[in-house]
N, C-alpha and C positions, 0 to 999 in steps of 0.2 A: 501493500501500498503505499502510495507515494501522500506526500503534504507538503501544500507550498506554503509558508511564511511571508507574510508582508510586514517589514521593518519600520517604522518612522524614525530615523536618526535625529539626535541633536547634536550640535557641536559646541565643544566645549572650549571656550578660547582660552580660557587660563591652563589646561594640560595639552590641549591640541589634541583631545579624544574625540570620538563621537559615541554619544550612549543613547541606549534603545529609548524613545519617548513612548513609543504604542506599538503592539504586536497583534495581527491579523492572520489567524491559520487557517488555510483553505483547502481543501481537498478536492484533487483531479476528478473533472467530468465522468472519468472510466471507472473511478470508484465509488462518488456516491451515486452513481446510476444505476450500482447492485441491489441498494435498498428499494430503490423505486421499481426499478425492472428487471426482475433473473433475465440475464441474459441480454441485458442491455449494453453490456460491455462490446459486444461485435458489432452494435450498431454503430458506437464509437469509434471503433476501428474503422469500420468503411468510411464513415465521415469524414477522418483524418487523412485516410488513403485518397481519398477524393479532393480533398483540398490540398494536398500533395502533388497531384498530378496536376490541377489545374495553375497551381503556383509554378511548376518546373515548365508548363505549356507556354503561361503567361511569362516567364521571363525569359524562354526561348524568340517568341513571337515579338518581343517588344525589347528584346535587345538592340535593335536597329536605333531604336528612341532614345536610348541610353549613349549609345554610342555618338547620336548627333548633339545630344545634352552636352556631354564631355568635351567632345573636338572642335566643334562651332561654337561654343559659347552660349548655349541659351539656359545653362546652367548657374551662370553669374551674376545672378540677379542680386546676391548679398555681399557682393566684393565689396562694394563702397561701406558699409555698413563696416564690415569688417577689418577693411585699413584705417578707419576712422577710430576703430576699438586698441588696433594694434599702435596707432598713433600716442593714445594715452599712457600715461605716466604711471607705475606700478599703484602711486599713492590713488591715483584716480578711477581705479577700478572699482567694478561695483560686484563686491563678493556676496554669493545668495547662499544660504544653509540648505540643505539637502532636500526641505518640504520647499523651497521656493521662497521664504524669508530672509531680508537681511540680516547681517551679524548684529546692528544695533538691535533689530525687533528681539532676535531670539535674547541677546542679552538683557535689554528690558524684561522680556518677561521671567528669565531666570530670577531675576533680582525681584519682582513683584510675586512669585512663588515663596522665594526665601523669605520676605519678609511678611507672608500669612501664616507660614509654618514655624518660624521663628518666633 
């Protein structure tokens, strides 16, 4: 039986480590379907095989589009923003936590929690 765990991490700037903020455990579809429909794992297996087949066919059929985007410049829409980011000094970079919040937001929240607990 397989179990997928989703962790939300918080960065502690004091020691530079990430700590678990919350945890969510998820069973794989082919595992919980056994409880709903005996033999349902076969349907899930066929669905995965079907999706894999069409992924491979799509990759093969659309390979020319990828080639054109890479070699003729269609995929360069974000170059200007990327160059602007590279030109910034390190102090001006915007660092985000693992869940998309800025470092100052994380520090403020942890300080508030510390005041409430202490």
